[in-house]
C-alpha positions as CSV (number, residue, x, y, z in Angstrom):
1,X,-56.5,64.8,-15.1
2,X,-53.6,63.1,-13.3
3,X,-51.1,61.0,-15.2
4,X,-50.6,57.3,-14.7
5,X,-48.1,56.5,-12.0
6,X,-44.6,56.0,-13.3
7,X,-45.1,57.9,-16.6
8,X,-43.7,61.4,-17.1
9,X,-45.9,63.6,-19.4
10,X,-44.1,65.1,-22.4
11,X,-43.8,68.9,-22.3
12,X,-45.2,70.9,-25.3
13,X,-41.7,71.9,-26.3
14,X,-40.6,68.3,-26.4
15,X,-43.5,67.5,-28.6
16,X,-42.9,70.4,-30.8
17,X,-39.2,69.6,-31.2
18,X,-40.0,66.1,-32.3
19,X,-42.6,67.4,-34.6
20,X,-40.5,70.0,-36.4
21,X,-37.5,67.6,-37.0
22,X,-39.0,64.5,-38.6
23,X,-36.3,64.2,-41.3
24,X,-33.5,64.3,-38.9
25,X,-34.1,61.7,-36.2
26,X,-31.7,61.5,-33.2
27,X,-29.5,58.4,-33.8
28,X,-27.5,58.6,-30.6
29,X,-29.8,56.3,-28.6
30,X,-29.5,53.7,-31.3
31,X,-25.7,54.0,-31.4
32,X,-25.6,53.7,-27.6
33,X,-27.7,50.5,-27.7
34,X,-25.5,49.1,-30.4
35,X,-22.4,49.9,-28.4
36,X,-23.9,48.2,-25.4
37,X,-24.6,45.0,-27.3
38,X,-21.1,45.0,-28.8
39,X,-19.7,45.4,-25.3
40,X,-21.7,42.5,-24.0
41,X,-20.7,40.3,-27.0
42,X,-17.0,41.2,-26.5
43,X,-17.2,40.4,-22.8
44,X,-19.0,37.1,-23.5
45,X,-16.5,36.2,-26.1
46,X,-13.6,37.0,-23.7
47,X,-15.2,34.9,-21.0
48,X,-15.7,32.0,-23.3
49,X,-12.1,32.3,-24.5
50,X,-10.8,32.5,-21.0
51,X,-12.8,29.5,-20.0
52,X,-10.7,27.3,-22.3
53,X,-7.3,28.9,-21.4
54,X,-5.1,26.4,-19.4
55,X,-5.1,27.1,-15.7
56,X,-2.3,26.6,-13.1
57,X,-4.6,24.4,-10.9
58,X,-5.6,20.8,-10.6
59,X,-8.6,19.3,-9.0
60,X,-8.8,16.6,-6.3
61,X,-11.9,14.5,-6.4
62,X,-13.0,11.3,-4.6
63,X,-11.4,8.4,-6.3
64,X,-12.1,4.7,-6.5
65,X,-12.3,2.7,-3.3
66,X,-11.4,-1.0,-2.5
67,X,-12.3,-3.3,0.4
68,X,-9.1,-4.7,1.8
69,X,-11.1,-7.8,2.8
70,X,-12.3,-8.3,-0.7
71,X,-10.9,-8.7,-4.2
72,X,-9.9,-6.9,-7.3
73,X,-10.0,-8.1,-10.9
74,X,-6.6,-9.6,-10.3
75,X,-7.8,-11.7,-7.3
76,X,-7.9,-11.3,-3.5
77,X,-6.6,-7.9,-2.5
78,X,-4.7,-9.5,0.4
79,X,-3.5,-13.1,0.0
80,X,-1.7,-14.8,3.0
81,X,-0.1,-18.2,2.4
82,X,1.5,-20.9,4.6
83,X,-0.3,-19.9,7.8
84,X,-3.9,-20.2,9.1
85,X,-6.3,-17.4,8.1
86,X,-9.9,-16.8,9.2
87,X,-13.1,-15.7,7.6
88,X,-14.0,-12.0,7.7
89,X,-17.1,-9.8,7.4
90,X,-18.0,-6.3,6.7
91,X,-15.6,-3.9,5.0
92,X,-12.3,-2.2,5.7
93,X,-12.2,0.0,2.7
94,X,-9.2,2.0,1.5
95,X,-9.7,5.3,-0.3
96,X,-8.1,7.2,-3.1
97,X,-8.1,10.7,-4.5
98,X,-8.4,11.2,-8.3
99,X,-6.3,14.1,-9.7
100,X,-7.7,15.9,-12.7
101,X,-5.1,17.7,-14.7
102,X,-1.3,17.6,-14.8
103,X,1.4,19.7,-16.5
104,X,1.0,17.9,-19.8
105,X,-2.8,18.1,-19.7
106,X,-3.7,21.2,-17.7
107,X,-7.3,22.0,-16.8
108,X,-9.1,24.9,-18.3
109,X,-10.6,27.7,-16.2
110,X,-14.0,26.3,-17.1
111,X,-13.0,23.0,-15.4
112,X,-11.8,24.8,-12.3
113,X,-15.0,26.8,-12.1
114,X,-17.0,23.6,-12.3
115,X,-15.0,22.1,-9.5
116,X,-15.5,25.2,-7.3
117,X,-19.3,24.4,-7.2
118,X,-18.8,20.8,-5.9
119,X,-18.1,20.5,-2.1
120,X,-16.4,17.2,-2.6
121,X,-13.8,18.7,-4.9
122,X,-10.7,20.7,-3.9
123,X,-8.7,23.1,-6.2
124,X,-5.0,23.1,-5.5
125,X,-2.0,24.7,-7.3
126,X,-0.4,22.5,-9.9
127,X,3.0,22.8,-8.2
128,X,1.6,21.3,-5.0
129,X,1.0,17.9,-6.7
130,X,3.6,18.2,-9.5
131,X,6.7,20.0,-8.4
132,X,8.4,21.8,-11.2
133,X,11.6,19.9,-10.5
134,X,9.8,16.6,-11.4
135,X,8.3,15.3,-14.6
136,X,5.0,13.6,-14.6
137,X,6.8,10.3,-15.2
138,X,9.0,10.9,-12.2
139,X,6.0,11.8,-10.0
140,X,4.3,8.6,-11.1
141,X,7.4,6.6,-10.3
142,X,7.6,8.2,-6.9
143,X,4.0,7.2,-6.3
144,X,4.7,3.6,-7.3
145,X,7.6,3.3,-4.9
146,X,5.5,4.9,-2.1
147,X,2.8,2.3,-2.7
148,X,5.3,-0.5,-2.5
149,X,6.7,0.9,0.7
150,X,3.2,1.3,2.1
151,X,2.4,-2.3,1.4
152,X,5.6,-3.7,2.9
153,X,5.3,-1.4,6.0
154,X,1.7,-2.5,6.4
155,X,2.6,-6.2,6.3
156,X,5.4,-5.6,8.9
157,X,3.2,-3.6,11.2
158,X,0.4,-6.3,11.1
159,X,2.9,-9.1,11.7
160,X,4.7,-7.3,14.5
161,X,1.3,-6.6,16.1
162,X,0.5,-10.3,15.9
163,X,3.9,-11.2,17.6
164,X,5.9,-12.3,14.6
165,X,9.5,-11.4,14.1
166,X,10.3,-9.2,11.1
167,X,13.9,-8.4,9.9
168,X,14.4,-5.1,8.0
169,X,16.7,-3.3,5.5
170,X,16.2,0.0,3.8
171,X,17.9,0.7,0.5
172,X,17.9,3.6,-1.9
173,X,15.8,2.7,-4.9
174,X,16.6,5.9,-6.8
175,X,18.2,9.4,-6.6
176,X,16.4,12.4,-8.1
177,X,18.7,14.3,-10.5
178,X,19.7,17.7,-9.3
179,X,18.7,17.0,-5.7
180,X,21.0,17.4,-2.7
181,X,21.6,13.7,-2.7
182,X,22.9,13.5,-6.2
183,X,26.6,12.6,-6.2
184,X,26.5,11.7,-2.5
185,X,24.0,8.8,-2.2
186,X,23.6,6.1,-4.8
187,X,21.0,3.6,-5.9
188,X,21.5,0.4,-4.0
189,X,23.0,2.0,-0.9
190,X,21.8,0.3,2.3
191,X,20.9,2.9,4.9
192,X,22.0,1.8,8.3
193,X,21.0,4.9,10.3
194,X,20.2,8.6,9.8
195,X,21.4,11.1,12.4
196,X,22.2,8.2,14.7
197,X,18.6,6.8,14.5
198,X,18.4,3.2,13.3
199,X,16.9,3.0,9.8
200,X,14.2,0.4,10.4
201,X,11.9,1.6,7.6
202,X,11.2,4.5,5.3
203,X,9.1,6.2,8.0
204,X,12.0,6.2,10.5
205,X,14.4,7.8,7.9
206,X,12.0,10.6,7.1
207,X,11.4,11.3,10.8
208,X,15.1,11.4,11.5
209,X,15.7,13.9,8.6
210,X,12.7,16.1,9.8
211,X,14.0,16.2,13.4
212,X,17.3,18.0,12.6
213,X,18.0,21.4,11.0
214,X,21.0,21.5,8.6
215,X,22.8,18.5,7.3
216,X,21.7,14.9,8.0
217,X,24.3,12.2,8.5
218,X,23.7,8.9,6.7
219,X,25.5,5.8,7.8
220,X,25.6,3.6,4.7
221,X,26.7,0.2,3.4
222,X,27.8,0.4,-0.2
223,X,29.0,-3.0,-1.4
224,X,31.6,-4.1,1.1
225,X,32.3,-0.6,2.3
226,X,30.7,1.2,5.2
227,X,30.8,5.0,5.1
228,X,29.1,8.2,6.5
229,X,27.7,10.9,4.2
230,X,26.3,14.3,5.0
231,X,23.5,15.7,2.9
232,X,21.9,19.1,3.4
233,X,18.1,18.8,2.7
234,X,16.1,21.4,0.9
235,X,13.1,22.8,2.7
236,X,9.8,22.5,0.9
237,X,6.9,23.8,3.0
238,X,6.9,21.7,6.2
239,X,9.1,19.0,4.6
240,X,12.9,18.5,4.5
241,X,13.9,16.6,1.3
242,X,17.2,15.0,0.4
243,X,16.0,13.7,-3.0
244,X,16.1,9.9,-2.8
245,X,13.5,7.2,-3.1
246,X,14.1,4.8,-0.1
247,X,12.6,1.3,-0.3
248,X,11.8,-1.1,2.5
249,X,13.2,-4.6,2.3
250,X,11.6,-6.8,5.0
251,X,12.1,-10.5,5.6
252,X,8.7,-11.9,6.6
253,X,8.1,-15.3,8.2
254,X,5.5,-16.3,5.5
255,X,4.3,-14.8,2.2
256,X,1.8,-12.0,2.3
257,X,0.8,-10.5,-1.1
258,X,-1.2,-7.3,-1.7
259,X,-2.6,-6.9,-5.2
260,X,-3.7,-3.4,-6.1
261,X,-2.7,-2.4,-9.6
262,X,-2.4,1.2,-10.9
263,X,-2.6,2.9,-7.6
264,X,0.2,5.0,-6.2
265,X,1.1,6.8,-2.9
266,X,1.4,5.7,0.7
267,X,-2.0,6.6,2.2
268,X,-3.6,3.1,2.1
269,X,-1.0,1.6,4.6
270,X,-3.2,1.6,7.7
271,X,-6.1,-0.1,5.9
272,X,-3.8,-2.7,4.5
273,X,-2.5,-3.5,8.0
274,X,-6.1,-3.7,9.4
275,X,-7.1,-6.2,6.7
276,X,-4.0,-8.4,7.4
277,X,-4.7,-8.4,11.1
278,X,-8.3,-9.3,10.5
279,X,-7.4,-12.3,8.3
280,X,-4.8,-13.5,10.8
281,X,-7.1,-13.4,13.8
282,X,-10.2,-15.5,14.7
283,X,-13.5,-13.8,14.4
284,X,-14.5,-10.9,12.1
285,X,-13.0,-7.6,13.4
286,X,-15.8,-5.5,12.0
287,X,-18.7,-7.8,12.9
288,X,-20.2,-6.8,9.6
289,X,-19.8,-3.1,10.0
290,X,-18.7,-1.1,6.9
291,X,-15.6,0.9,7.6
292,X,-13.3,3.1,5.5
293,X,-10.2,4.9,6.4
294,X,-6.9,6.4,5.4
295,X,-3.4,7.0,6.7
296,X,0.2,6.0,6.2
297,X,1.7,3.3,8.4
298,X,5.1,2.7,9.7
299,X,6.5,-0.8,10.4
300,X,6.2,0.0,14.1
301,X,2.5,0.9,13.7
302,X,2.5,4.7,13.7
303,X,-0.3,6.2,11.6
304,X,0.6,9.4,9.6
305,X,-1.2,12.1,7.8
306,X,-2.2,12.1,4.2
307,X,-3.6,14.4,1.5
308,X,-7.2,14.8,0.3
309,X,-8.9,13.8,3.5
310,X,-12.1,15.7,2.7
311,X,-12.4,14.0,-0.7
312,X,-11.8,10.6,0.9
313,X,-14.5,11.2,3.5
314,X,-17.0,11.9,0.6
315,X,-15.6,8.8,-1.2
316,X,-16.2,6.7,1.9
317,X,-19.8,7.9,2.2
318,X,-20.5,7.3,-1.5
319,X,-19.1,3.7,-1.1
320,X,-21.6,3.0,1.7
321,X,-19.2,3.3,4.7
322,X,-20.8,4.3,8.1
323,X,-17.5,4.7,10.1
324,X,-14.3,6.3,9.2
325,X,-10.7,6.2,10.6
326,X,-8.8,9.5,10.1
327,X,-5.2,10.1,11.0
328,X,-5.0,12.4,14.1
329,X,-2.5,14.6,12.1
330,X,-5.4,15.4,9.6
331,X,-7.9,16.4,12.2
332,X,-7.6,20.2,11.5
333,X,-8.9,19.4,8.0
334,X,-11.6,17.0,9.2
335,X,-13.4,19.3,11.7
336,X,-16.3,21.1,10.0
337,X,-16.1,19.0,6.8
338,X,-17.5,15.6,7.8
339,X,-20.4,14.6,5.5
340,X,-23.7,13.7,7.2
341,X,-24.0,10.0,7.8
342,X,-20.3,9.3,8.6
343,X,-18.9,8.8,12.1
344,X,-15.2,9.7,12.2
345,X,-12.6,8.5,14.8
346,X,-9.1,9.9,15.1
347,X,-6.2,7.5,15.3
348,X,-2.4,7.8,15.7
349,X,-1.5,4.1,15.8
350,X,-2.5,0.8,14.5
351,X,-3.6,-0.3,18.0
352,X,-5.9,2.7,18.2
353,X,-7.5,1.9,14.8
354,X,-8.1,-1.8,15.9
355,X,-9.6,-0.6,19.2
356,X,-12.0,1.7,17.4
357,X,-13.2,-1.0,15.0
358,X,-13.5,-3.6,17.7
359,X,-15.5,-1.3,20.0
360,X,-18.0,-0.5,17.3
361,X,-18.3,-4.2,16.4
362,X,-18.9,-5.2,20.0
363,X,-21.6,-2.5,20.4
364,X,-19.5,-0.8,23.2
365,X,-19.9,2.8,24.3
366,X,-17.6,4.7,21.8
367,X,-17.9,8.1,23.6
368,X,-14.4,7.6,25.0
369,X,-12.8,7.0,21.7
370,X,-10.9,10.0,20.3
371,X,-12.6,12.1,17.6
372,X,-11.1,14.9,15.6
373,X,-13.0,17.5,17.7
374,X,-11.1,16.1,20.8
375,X,-7.7,16.1,19.0
376,X,-8.1,19.6,17.5
377,X,-9.4,21.0,20.7
378,X,-12.5,22.5,19.0
C-alpha cells in the first residue's frame, strides 16, 4: 500500500531503536528548540532596546499653516494703517515644517522607523538642522531674526512693487561666537556694501558673499567711523558663512504690521508679500481660489529656495489648497513628489507669483506658466 504524500515511512531499524531505548530519550531536539526560542527572545529584546536608543536624526513633518489674508489669535495676520486697503477673497496660505527632535530631546530609532513609513515625513541628519557649533537656543534665535528679516523684506518688496519709495539699512544684530566674524564685525555695525555690492537687504549681502571665493570685504559704518574689514567665510555645503545675524532696517511710508507669533525662519516671505499686495490693490487677487506657497523674498522681489518643500506641499493639500507656488530653486525636489490634487507653479520673482495667481483667478489658459517640470527640464 502506498504512503500518504509528504510522509516518509519509518524504517524497521528506526522503530526498533526507539523501542529499545525508552529510558534514554534523545533530548537534543528539545535543547535545539529551547536555544531557538532563546535566540528569538534575545533578538526581540535587542530590537526593543534599540528602538528606544537615541538616534542622530530628526524628522520633518507638515506643520501648521496660516492664511496671510486671515487672522491669528493675536488679530489680523497683516495689518496696514494710514492708507486705503481693499477687501480680499480666497486664501494665500503660508506653510511651515514641524521638526521632531533636537540635540536636547533626540528621537528614538522607533520614532525614525515610524516616520520612514509616512511619505509626508522626511528623515534628515540632526546636524543638518542643528549644527554642532550652535546650541538649540542659538538656532531658535537665528530663526527668530530670519523671520523678522523675512517680514521686513516682504513689506519692502510689496511696497516697491506698488510704486512706493523704501529706504534701507542693514545692521548686524549679532555675531556667532567662534565664527570667522568674531573680533572683526560687531553687533550694531551698519553694513554699507559687501565686495563692492550695495547692501540693500540681507538677501543682497548673502548673494555678495556667495559670489566670491576667499575673503569678503565689508564696508562698514561703526559709530562715526567708516572702515573696511575682510572676513574669510567657512564653507558649509553650498553655503559660505561668516557668522553674523544681519537685520534689515527699512523706512516705510506707512505702517505695515505682520503678526505671526512663535514661527521662525525666512520661508514665508513670498506669501507675506502677496498678502500685502492683495490688500493694497482693488479687487481680490485670488478671486476666491485657495492658494498656498513658500519661498524667501528679497526686498527687490527675488524669490529664493527653502527647506522642506515636500512636507509643505502635503501641508498645503491638507489645508485645502488647490494651487501651489514653489520657488524655482526647489524644482528638483518638487518633480515626482507633488501630491494628487495640487497644481504647482514655479516662480523666481514676486511678479511671477502675482501673474500665476491672477491668471488662475481670471480663468486664463495657464499652460504657458512655468512649472517645475519646465524648470528642471524633465
